[in-house]
N, C-alpha and C positions, 0 to 999 in steps of 0.2 A: 484470454488467447482465442484466435479465431484463425482458422485454414480454410481457404477456397480453392479447389483444384488440385489435390494432391492424392495420388492412389493410397498412400498410408497416411491419411489425414489425421488419424487418431494418435498414431505415434509420433506424428510432428507436435501434436498439442502437447502430448505427453511430455516430449523433450523441452518444450516451451514453459510448461508449468514446473519443470525441474528448475529452471533458471529464474522462475517467479516465486519458488517456495518461501523466500523471505517475506512475502507479502501476506502470508496466511499458512499457518500449519494445523488448524483444527480440522478442516476437511477439504476434500477435492472432488471434482467431478469432470467427465468428459462426455459429450453428446455428439454424435455423428449422423449424418444423412447420406443416402446415395440416391435420392430422386424419388425413391419410392418409400423407404422406411426411415424412422428416426429412432437411433438407439440411445439409451442414456444410463450411465453407470457412475455412481457417486458413493462415496464412503467416509466415515470419520478417520481421520490419520493423515499421514503424509503421502505425497503422490507416490513415492516407490512402494509404500505398504500397501496401497490400494491397487495399483495398476501393474500386475504381473503380466507376463507374457500371455497366459491363457485368458486374462480378462481383456487384454487389448485386442485379441482375437475375436472377441464378441462385439466389437465396434467397426463394422465395415462401412465403407463410404468415402468419398473424396472431400466431403464438407466436414468440418469439426469445430466446436467450441470447447472451452475448458475454463476452470475457475479454481484457484484456491482460496480458501475463507479463514478469516479469523472474527469472532463475533464483536460487532458493534451494535447491531440491533437485532433483536429476536433470539430465540433460544440458541445455545450451542447444542445442536442436535441434528440428526441425520435428515429430519424433514426440511430443514433449513439449508442443507448443503446444495451448492449450486452446480451445474446449470438447473434452473427451475423450468419445468415442462407445462404448458397448459394447451389443452385441446379446445379450439373454440370454432366459431363460425368462420373465422379467417384461416383455420387450418391448425395444424400443429405448430407451436412456437416455442423454442427453448431459448433461455436468456442468462446471461452470466453478467453480473453487476459489481462494479466497485463504487463506493461511496455511500452516503446517507441521504435519504430524502427527509425533509424537514416538515412538510405538510401532509404527511402520511395519515394522520388521524382523520381529517376531513375527507379526503380522498377514500380512504377505506370505507368510512361509514357510506359515502355516496354510493360506491361500488356494490356494497352489500345491499343496499335498498334496492339497486337495479338488478338483483338477483346474482350477484357474484359469489361464488363459493370459494373461500381461500384454503389452499392446501396447507400453507406455511404461516409462520408468524413474521417472516422476513418482510422487510419493506421492499425488497426487489420484485416480489410478486405484484406489487401494485402496478408496475410499469406494463407488465404482460397483460394483467386484467383489463387495464384501460384499453390497450390494444384490442382485446377481445370484445369489449363493449363498445368500441368505437362506431359511429354511425358512417365514418368515411367509407367510400365505395371500394377503394383499392387498400391493399395492405400497407404499402409505402406511405399512403395519405393517412391511414389509421395510425401507424407508427409516429409520423410528425405531429399529428393531433394530439397524440397522448404525450408525447414527450414535452409539448408545449404546456401541460398542465400540471406537471410535477415541478416541485422547487427543491433546491438543494444540489448534493453533488452525485452525478452519475457518469461514469464511462461505462459503456455497456457493448457488448457484442451479442447478437442474436441470430438464430437459424431457423429456417424453415426446411422442408424436404429438399429445397433446391437453390436456396438464396442465403447469403450471409449479409447481416447489417451491422454497422458500427456506428456510435454515436456518443457524443459528449456533451455535458450540460452547458447550457449559455456562458456560464462564468468560467468554465473550464478548470473545474476544482481539482480534478484527479488527471493524470497523464493517460494518453492512449496514442499509440503510434501505428502507422500503416507501412508495410514492407512487401518486398517482391522477392520471390525465388525464380531465378532465370531458368526456363527449361528450353533445352535445344530441340527437344522432340516434340514440342506442343506448347499451347498457351502457358504463360507464367502462373505460378501459384501465388495468390495474394494473402498477406498474413497481417494480423492485428495483434498488438500485445499491449499490455499496461506499460512495459520498459522494454527498451531496445536491446538490452542484454540477452532476451529471449531470441531475438533475431540471429545473434552471432553463432548460436548452436546449431541453427537450422541453415546458415550460410544465406540467410535472407538480407538483402540491400535494404537500408532504411530509405523510405522515400519522403515521407512528411509526417507531421502530426495531424490527426483528426481535429479539425478546428473545433473551438468552442462554439455550441450551437449548430452543428453540421451533423447530417446524417448521411452516411455513405452505404451504398448498396452494390452488392457484387453478384452478378448473375453470369450465364453463360455468354452474355453479350458484351461483358467487360464491367468496368467500374463506373458509377454514376454517383453524383452527390447534389445534395440540396441543403440550403440553410432553413431550419426549421425556427430559428431565433436569430435575431440582430439587435444590435445596439446597446447590449448589456455590458458593462465593464468586466474585464477579465480579472479573476482574483483566484489564480491557481494556488495551490497550498504550497507554502514555502517550507513546510516541515518535510516534504518529500526531499528537498535537497539538503536539509539539515541532517536527516535521519533515515526515512522510510525507504527511499529508493536505493538501488545499488549503485556503488560509485562507478561502475562501467556502463551504466545507462545515460542515454542522452534524453532528457525530458524538459518540456518547455522551451525547447530550442537550445539547450545548454548542457554541457557534460556535467554531471554531478561530482565527478572527481574534482574538476576545476573549481567548482563553487566551494567545496570543502576545504581545498588547499587554500583558497582565498579566505575562508573563515578563519583558519587557523593563523594565517598571517596578519589579518585584521586584529584578531585577538592579541597577538603579540604587540602589535602596534599600540593598542589601547591600554593594556593592562600587565605588562612585561614587570616580573621582579627578578633580582638576582638569584640565579639557580645554577645547579651543575648538571641536570639532565632532564630532558622531556620524555615523558611516559605516557603512552595513550591507554584509555580504558578500551580494550579490544571488545567488538571489532569496530563499533561505529565511531570511536574517537580517533582512530589511526590516521585517516588522510588529514583531518585538521591539525593532528599532531606534528604530522611531516611539514606542513605549511609553516606552524609555528616555529619548529626547530630551525628551519631554514631562514625564516625571517630574524629570529633571536640569535642565530649563529651559535647554537648550542647543539650537544650531541643527542640524537634520538635513539632510545632504547625500549626493547620491549621488556619493561621491567615487571609486567604483569602477563602471564601466560594462559590463554583460554583453552579449556578442554572443551574441543569441538564434538565431542562423543556424548555429551549429556543431552538426553532426550527431554521431552516435554514434562515428564514425571519421572521421579525417583524415590526410592525409599530411604527415608531419613533414619538414622541409628536411635534406638530407644532412649539411650542416654543422650539427651540433646546436645550437639556441639555447637558452640557459640558461633552464629554467623554461618552456619553449614552450607546453606544454598549457595551463597557467594563464594565460599572456599571451594565448593565442587565444582564450580565454573570458571573460577580465576585462581590463580597461583602466583605468589611474588617471587621473583628472582632475587634472593638476599644479596648476592655479591654484586648486583647492579644498584641497589638502593642504599645498602648500609653506609651510614655517615654521609649520605648526599642530601643536598637541597633538591627536591623533586617538584617538577610541575607536572601535575596530572591533567591530561586533556579529555575531556568527555563532551558528548554531543548536547546532553540536557540534563536537568535534574526535575524529576516528577514529584514523587513523594518525599524524597531526601534519605530514606532508609538504606537503600543500596548504596549510595554515595558515602553515607557514613561509615558503613561497613567496609568500603574499599579504602578510604582514608586510614581507617583503623588498621587495616591489612598491611598497608605500605608502611605505616608507622611502626607496627609490629616486626616489620622486616628490617628495621634499623634506620630508616630514613630520619634524618635530622631535621627537616622541614618539609612539610606538605602543602603545596599551593595548588588549588583546584580552579582550573579554567573551563568554561563552558562555552561552547562555539555557537550559541544562539542565546537570546535574551531570557529572562526569567518566565516561566510558563505560568500565567496567572489565571487562565480561563480554559474551561473545558471546549473540546472541539465537537461540533455536530454534523460534521461533513466526512466522516469516514476512519478518523483516527480514535483509537479507544483512550483517551485521557479521561482521567476521573473527574468527578464533580469539584467544585471549587473548595468545598471543605476538606479534599484530600490532597489538593496542590499546595505544597509547602510555601511556593512563592505568592500565593494569593493571601497567606496568612502571616507571614513572616517578612522582615527586611532582609536584605542581602547580608547585614551584619548578624541577624539572628539566625539565618540559614548557616552562616559560617561557624557559628558557636555549636549549633546542632551537629554539624557533620564533622566537626573537630579538626577542621584545617587552619592552617596558620593564616592563609588569606583566601578569598574566594571573589572572583570576578566573571561576570558574563559578557559576551558580546553585545554590543549596542545594538538597537533595532535598525538605525541608520547604517551601521556596518554591516549588518546581515544583508540588508536590501542592496547594498552597493555590490556586495560579495555574489549576488545573484541576478545582477542586471542582465538583460538581454533585449536586443533590439532586431526585429525582424528586416529583412531587406526592404519591406514597405515603409519602414520608419515607425511601425507599431512596437511600443515596448511592452514586454510581459508585465502584468500586473499582479500581485500576490495578496492572498489573503494571510494576514498576520492576527487573526482574532485570538488565537492562543496565547499572544504575546501582549495585546492591547485590550482584549474584552470587546472590541467593535467589530461586529458580525456584518458580514456583506448581504446576508439575507435577514428577513424578519427574525428576531431574536426567539428561540424556542428554549424553554426551560428543560434541563437535562433529564428531569424526571418525566417529561413528555415523551422522550425517546425511549422505546421499548428496550428494557435491561437485558444484557447479555447474561446468560445463566449457565451453570455447569452442564458438561456433556453427559448424555445418557449412554446407556450400554448398547447402542445400535452399532451394526457392523457395516456392510456394504449393501446398498439397493441396486438393484438390476431390473431395468425395463426394456424389453426389446418390443418395440411397438410395430405391428402391422398396420400400415395406414391405408391399405388397398380398399 
């Protein structure tokens, strides 16, 4: 999230991060600048836990960037919380990054030989260290030069004392949009966010996506743009439409809600069975289930109720309750399920253990039949571009056939959406005639960048007992 030109920039970013909390619940941070000072506060936990009224008062300035994180590379610890700040010959630079770099090993070694001192184990710091060590004369040239050296997924926002930058990798793996808050009494406020749902809370108008390979700079003179890379095929992450993005966001030029509705309809066309009721696995299966129910002309019911107040950790009873974690988060509505042939709709199966518990729960509530339908193809390969899917040995679809998975999860039938069907549901063509290209490596094992073994990506580890980090930097 980034804001340029607002008297309460930190508060605007705070509200935007609230809307983006689903993208990471491990840590959060906000950095602000006022032309002279750069302030940075970050901590472990949720946005609302870290940024109280008193904390926000310590973040003055009309420029701000923010970040919510969950570990895909680097330790789950405060030192890797973002924004990450580096003081260099180019001045103070703060960066917030979504995605994973895949050539981080070689670049890190090269930078360390050049004298770089890394403060974190996060791959995100490599980008800002490259900028700091660039021989380019101007900062914008140094950023363009540095972004051209990294490979993998990066949607980033950066901030100096008086400028905001935003950029996407040449393949456009992760979403990043630009918006505008109209100000009647002065220049407009420019906004960047991973998802457009953050704009709605701020009453910002969506303008456009930051293009793959584009670097946007915002200064007091306005918005300027340059392409630091051209001619690379777009491979945006299709899992954003399947699961990761909020359904009220518009990404890759298309509403997520519409994509998921179409996934449900296509799933019904491909694999419907006689049934009495359609039940989503909340919350991620809801939109696809609505589409499925309309296509199949069957009633949609919330047969599983989700407890929205379950935190990231909870205390299990000493005497273990069978399937306690799932039961704490989901509870079946017996009168809607008893004696019914139920079609359960979920967005994906990763390890299979949760799906088995949910199928058992629905059957235990009296369902006569339980048919599981998944609104994407089988996940057979790990992601190296910013989604925390496990290694191949832990992916059930990489090791079992659909029939073997069905037996394991104890469903009467199991069917996935076909890859062709999924791509059809996410089709988008720009007015220029350019169609969105998608990365489907998690379903095919065919990676758009050079293949990297999962063990070469720095593993995420458990959090330490860090609390909140505050750095108020006087740059005079």
